[in-house]
C-alpha positions in Angstrom: -0.1 0.1 -0.1 2.8 2.3 1.2 4.3 1.7 -2.8 1.0 2.6 -4.1 0.8 5.8 -2.2 4.3 6.9 -3.4 3.4 6.2 -7.2 0.3 8.0 -6.9 1.9 11.0 -5.4 4.8 11.1 -7.7 2.0 10.9 -10.9 0.1 13.9 -8.9 3.7 15.9 -8.6 4.1 15.2 -12.7 0.4 16.6 -13.3 0.5 19.9 -14.9 -3.0 20.2 -14.1 -1.9 20.3 -10.3 1.1 22.3 -10.8 -0.9 25.2 -12.1 -3.7 25.1 -10.3 -0.9 25.8 -7.4 0.1 29.0 -9.0 -3.1 30.6 -9.4 -4.5 30.7 -5.8 -3.3 34.7 -5.4 -2.5 35.9 -8.7 -5.9 37.6 -9.4 -5.2 39.9 -6.0 -4.5 43.1 -6.8 -2.5 45.8 -4.4 -4.7 47.2 -1.8 -4.9 51.4 -2.6 -2.3 53.1 -0.7 -3.3 54.4 3.1 -3.3 58.4 2.3 -2.4 59.0 5.6 0.1 56.2 5.8 1.6 57.1 2.6 2.8 60.2 4.0 5.2 58.9 6.6 6.5 56.5 4.3 7.6 59.3 1.7 9.0 61.1 4.5 10.8 58.3 6.2 12.1 57.8 3.0 13.3 61.3 2.5 17.0 62.0 3.4 16.8 66.2 3.5 17.8 67.2 7.0 15.0 69.8 7.1 12.1 67.4 6.2 9.1 67.9 8.3 6.4 65.4 9.0 2.6 66.8 9.5 1.0 63.7 8.3 1.1 61.9 11.3 -1.8 62.1 13.9 -0.2 61.5 17.3 1.4 64.1 19.7 5.1 65.4 19.4 6.9 67.4 21.7 8.7 70.9 20.8 11.4 68.7 19.5 9.5 66.7 17.5 9.6 63.5 19.3 6.7 61.2 20.6 5.7 61.7 24.2 5.5 59.3 27.2 3.3 61.0 29.7 4.3 61.4 33.4 1.1 60.0 34.2 1.7 56.6 32.1 4.9 56.2 33.4 3.4 56.7 37.3 0.8 53.7 36.0 3.2 51.7 34.6 5.0 51.6 37.9 1.8 50.9 39.7 0.9 48.0 37.8 4.4 46.6 37.7 4.7 43.0 38.6 0.5 42.2 38.0 -0.1 39.0 37.1 -1.3 39.1 33.0 -4.1 36.3 33.5 -7.2 35.1 32.2 -8.6 36.0 35.8 -7.4 39.8 35.3 -8.8 40.6 32.1 -12.5 40.8 32.8 -12.3 42.9 35.4 -9.6 45.4 34.3 -11.9 45.7 30.9 -15.1 46.5 33.5 -12.9 49.1 35.0 -11.9 50.6 32.0 -15.6 50.8 30.7 -16.6 52.1 34.0 -14.1 55.1 34.0 -14.3 55.6 30.1 -18.3 56.2 30.4 -17.6 58.6 33.2 -15.1 60.4 31.1 -17.7 61.3 28.5 -20.6 60.9 29.8 -20.4 62.5 33.1 -19.0 61.4 36.3 -22.6 62.3 37.5 -24.7 61.1 34.4 -27.9 59.5 35.3 -27.0 57.1 32.4 -23.9 55.9 34.2 -25.5 55.6 37.5 -28.5 53.9 36.3 -26.4 51.3 34.3 -28.0 52.1 31.2 -25.4 51.7 28.8 -23.6 48.8 26.9 -20.1 49.0 27.0 -16.7 47.0 26.0 -13.4 47.6 25.5 -12.3 47.8 22.0 -8.8 48.0 20.0 -8.8 52.0 20.0 -11.3 54.0 18.1 -10.8 52.2 15.2 -12.0 48.9 16.7 -14.9 50.7 18.7 -16.1 52.0 14.9 -15.9 48.6 13.4 -17.7 47.4 16.3 -20.4 49.3 16.2 -20.6 49.6 12.2 -20.8 45.9 12.7 -23.5 45.9 14.8 -25.5 48.4 12.9 -25.5 45.9 10.2 -26.8 42.8 12.1 -29.5 45.2 14.0 -30.5 47.7 10.9 -29.5 45.5 8.3 -31.0 48.2 6.0 -29.8 51.5 7.4 -27.4 53.4 5.8 -24.7 56.0 7.9 -24.1 59.7 6.9 -20.3 60.7 7.3 -19.3 64.4 7.3 -17.7 65.5 4.3 -14.7 65.6 4.8 -13.9 63.2 7.7 -11.1 60.6 8.5 -10.7 58.7 5.7 -10.9 55.2 7.4 -14.1 56.0 8.4 -15.4 55.2 4.6 -13.5 51.9 4.9 -14.6 50.7 8.1 -18.5 51.3 7.2 -17.8 49.7 3.9 -16.0 46.5 5.0 -19.0 46.2 7.2 -21.2 46.5 4.5 -23.1 49.4 5.6 -24.0 52.1 2.8 -22.2 55.3 3.6 -23.5 58.7 2.6 -22.3 62.4 3.4 -23.6 65.0 5.0 -22.2 68.8 4.4 -19.7 70.4 6.7 -16.7 72.3 5.8 -17.2 75.6 3.6 -14.2 76.0 1.4 -14.8 79.3 1.3 -14.5 80.4 4.7 -12.6 77.5 5.9 -15.3 76.7 8.3 -18.5 75.2 9.2 -21.1 75.4 6.4 -24.0 75.1 8.9 -27.1 76.1 6.9 -25.9 73.0 4.5 -25.5 70.4 7.5 -28.6 71.2 9.1 -30.4 70.5 5.3 -28.8 67.2 5.1 -30.0 66.4 8.7 -33.5 67.6 7.6 -33.2 65.7 4.2 -32.1 62.7 5.2 -34.4 59.6 5.8 -36.0 59.4 9.3 -34.2 57.0 11.5 -30.5 57.8 9.4 -27.5 57.1 11.4 -25.0 60.1 11.8 -21.6 59.9 12.3 -20.1 63.4 14.4 -17.0 64.1 15.6 -17.7 65.8 19.1 -14.6 67.8 19.2 -11.4 68.5 17.6 -12.8 67.4 13.9 -10.2 65.6 11.8 -9.5 66.8 9.2 -10.8 70.1 9.2 -10.1 71.2 13.3 -13.6 73.2 12.7 -16.0 72.4 15.4 -20.0 73.6 15.9 -20.4 76.2 18.6 -22.3 75.1 21.7 -25.5 77.1 19.9 -24.9 74.9 16.9 -24.5 71.8 18.9 -28.1 72.0 20.5 -29.6 73.0 17.0 -28.0 69.9 15.5 -29.1 67.6 18.5 -32.8 69.6 18.3 -33.0 68.4 14.2 -31.5 64.9 14.4 -34.0 64.2 17.3 -37.0 65.6 15.4 -36.0 63.1 12.5 -35.1 60.2 14.8 -31.9 59.8 13.7 -29.1 57.7 15.5 -26.3 60.1 16.3 -22.8 57.9 16.6 -19.7 59.6 18.5 -16.2 59.4 17.6 -14.4 60.7 20.1 -10.5 60.1 19.2 -9.4 63.6 20.7 -11.4 64.7 24.0 -8.8 67.2 25.6 -7.2 68.2 22.2 -9.5 70.8 21.5 -9.7 73.4 24.5 -7.4 71.4 27.0 -10.3 70.9 29.3 -11.9 67.1 29.0 -15.3 68.4 30.4 -15.8 70.7 27.9 -14.6 68.8 25.0 -17.4 66.4 25.8 -19.7 69.1 26.0 -21.9 68.3 22.8 -22.3 64.8 24.1 -23.8 66.3 27.1 -25.7 68.2 25.3 -27.5 65.4 23.4 -27.8 63.7 26.8 -30.0 66.8 28.1 -32.1 66.1 25.0 -32.8 62.5 25.4 -31.1 60.9 22.8 -29.9 57.5 22.8 -26.5 57.8 21.3 -23.2 55.6 20.8 -19.7 56.4 21.5 -16.3 55.4 20.3 -13.3 56.2 22.5 -9.7 56.2 21.9 -6.7 56.9 24.5 -4.2 56.8 21.6 -3.8 60.4 21.6 -4.7 62.2 24.6 -2.5 59.4 26.7 0.0 59.6 24.2 -0.6 55.4 23.8 -0.8 55.3 20.1 1.0 51.6 20.0 -1.3 50.2 22.8 -4.7 50.7 21.0 -7.0 51.0 24.2 -10.4 52.2 23.4 -14.0 51.6 24.3 -17.4 51.4 22.5 -20.6 52.5 24.6 -24.2 52.5 23.6 -26.6 54.3 25.6 -30.1 52.4 26.3 -33.5 52.5 27.9 -33.1 50.3 31.0 -30.5 47.8 32.1 -32.3 44.7 30.8 -31.4 46.2 27.1 -28.1 47.1 28.0 -27.1 43.7 29.4 -28.6 42.2 25.7 -26.9 44.9 23.7 -23.3 44.4 25.6 -23.7 40.0 24.6 -24.4 41.1 21.1 -20.7 43.1 21.0 -18.8 40.6 22.8 -20.2 38.1 20.3 -19.0 40.3 17.7 -15.6 40.9 19.2 -15.5 37.2 20.0 -15.5 36.4 16.2 -13.2 39.3 15.1 -10.2 38.8 17.8 -11.8 37.7 20.9 -10.0 40.1 23.2 -7.5 42.9 23.1 -4.1 42.3 25.3 -4.6 43.3 28.9 -1.3 45.5 29.6 -2.6 49.1 27.8 -5.9 48.3 29.3 -4.5 48.2 32.8 -2.3 51.4 32.0 -5.7 53.4 31.0 -7.6 52.2 33.8 -5.2 53.0 36.2 -4.5 56.6 35.2 -8.4 56.8 35.0 -9.0 55.6 38.7 -6.3 56.8 40.6 -7.4 60.1 41.4 -3.6 61.6 41.8 -2.5 60.0 38.5 -5.7 61.1 36.9 -5.1 64.6 37.7 -1.5 64.6 36.8 -3.1 63.7 33.3 -5.2 66.1 33.1 -2.7 68.8 33.7 -0.6 66.9 31.0 -3.7 67.1 28.5 -4.0 70.5 29.0 -0.5 71.2 28.7 -0.7 69.3 25.2 -3.3 71.5 23.8 -1.9 74.5 25.1 1.4 73.8 22.7 -0.6 73.1 19.9 -2.5 76.1 20.5 0.8 78.3 20.8 2.0 76.8 17.6 -1.1 77.7 15.6 -0.8 81.2 16.6 2.7 81.4 16.1 2.2 79.7 12.4 -0.6 82.5 12.0 2.2 85.5 13.0 5.0 84.3 11.2 2.7 84.0 7.9 1.9 87.6 8.7 5.3 88.5 9.1 6.3 87.4 5.6 4.0 89.7 3.9 1.5 87.1 2.8 -1.5 88.8 1.4 -3.7 86.0 2.2 -6.0 85.3 5.1 -4.4 82.9 7.4 -7.4 83.3 10.1 -8.4 79.8 9.7 -5.0 78.8 11.3 -6.0 79.9 14.7 -10.0 79.6 14.3 -9.5 75.8 14.0 -8.8 73.5 16.9 -7.2 70.5 18.1 -4.9 68.3 16.4 -5.2 69.5 12.9 -5.2 72.4 11.0 -7.0 72.3 7.1 -4.8 74.7 5.8 -6.6 75.4 2.3 -3.6 74.4 0.2 -4.5 72.9 -3.2 -3.5 69.8 -4.3 -0.8 71.1 -6.6 0.6 73.6 -3.3 0.9 70.4 -1.8 3.0 68.9 -4.0 5.1 71.8 -4.6 5.9 72.1 -0.6 6.7 68.4 -0.9 9.1 68.4 -3.6 10.4 72.0 -3.2 10.7 72.2 1.0 10.4 68.6 2.1 7.4 69.2 4.3 4.7 66.5 4.2 1.2 66.4 4.7 -2.0 65.1 3.2 -2.9 65.9 -0.3 -5.9 67.7 0.9 -3.9 70.3 2.8 -4.3 68.4 6.4 -1.6 69.3 8.4 -0.7 68.1 12.3 0.1 70.6 14.2 1.8 68.0 16.8 4.5 68.2 14.2 5.0 71.8 14.0 7.9 73.3 16.8 9.6 76.7 17.5 12.5 74.9 16.0 10.8 74.2 12.3 7.6 76.8 12.4 9.5 79.9 10.7 10.4 77.3 7.8 7.1 76.0 7.5 5.7 79.3 7.4 7.9 80.5 4.7 7.5 77.4 2.6 3.6 77.5 2.8 4.1 81.7 2.1 6.2 80.7 -1.1 3.8 78.1 -2.4 0.7 80.3 -2.0 2.1 83.7 -3.6 
């Protein structure tokens, strides 16, 4: 029998049919489209120019352009040192993370938190939280669609597309004023089919840095309520808009006051400097505890099939920062310092352009908030600033203000001035 088996193997190996079939499994697979953000960093790293500046990355940098490990994170690391990262630890740590996260975004004394009217699960940063919700939306409302701001973070389109949820856009940015196109935004909310899903940036809008005012948020909430739309907030930059964690959650608190049931994706990648740890939270507000238990079980079921559970170390760090009063107070101070540095760089860039005698209006640089500035540069001007000055940003002119420092701001201003003459 063994000889017969060996003979059969030799026959198969000589078969041209077998040989051909094994070489054609993947020959139809084409390269994926280049990510517009990661491609900027790749091009920057490949550039040998000593004057190069990377304004593409959406993570905080200090005034020397280096990544920052916050002191609060160092203290949390010391506090959890020696912890046993066991199976039995994961569940309790996850619960603590969710509990502290929802207090941070909905308010320490919020009724929905006190009454347990939320379904919350830890997630792989904000991207993972959005992806979990997109899948939950598809399963719960298979005929629904999601309305995304135009523009929005490019990965939002990928996330809901891969969840097979149809995407539409609503007006947000006004290229003329370089501010909010509020009238068109409200019209799009009114004209969307009743019961649609709307994705909103609660603060530090990515990529524009343009946020609605408090009065505008109240009107947005009113019209979404009238149309029975479901608001889903992607909170990626809490603290980076104003330096105040509660103030940056004002839009969400307004929606709570108006009686909305909302969803929220939270990320601690930026405001804790934990980009590589991928710590996030997804929460969905519910009518009662029974509903919350059911929804949480569905979210856990989705996560189980996707990745089972995230690593516990980053979760321990974040939950320790949020739950230890002294460490949390230090974090609040450090968030404020990061936000202040970014605001100072906005002011310096604006003033540098004025000193150069630019005839253009650059008020939007200081009017916008948060990590990003929508510069107003055209694609042609972006290509020039890359090729001639080695300043890297996305093709739509979005600049990460965290990449601007006291050492490069004058060089950047001159580059912008030269390509916009």
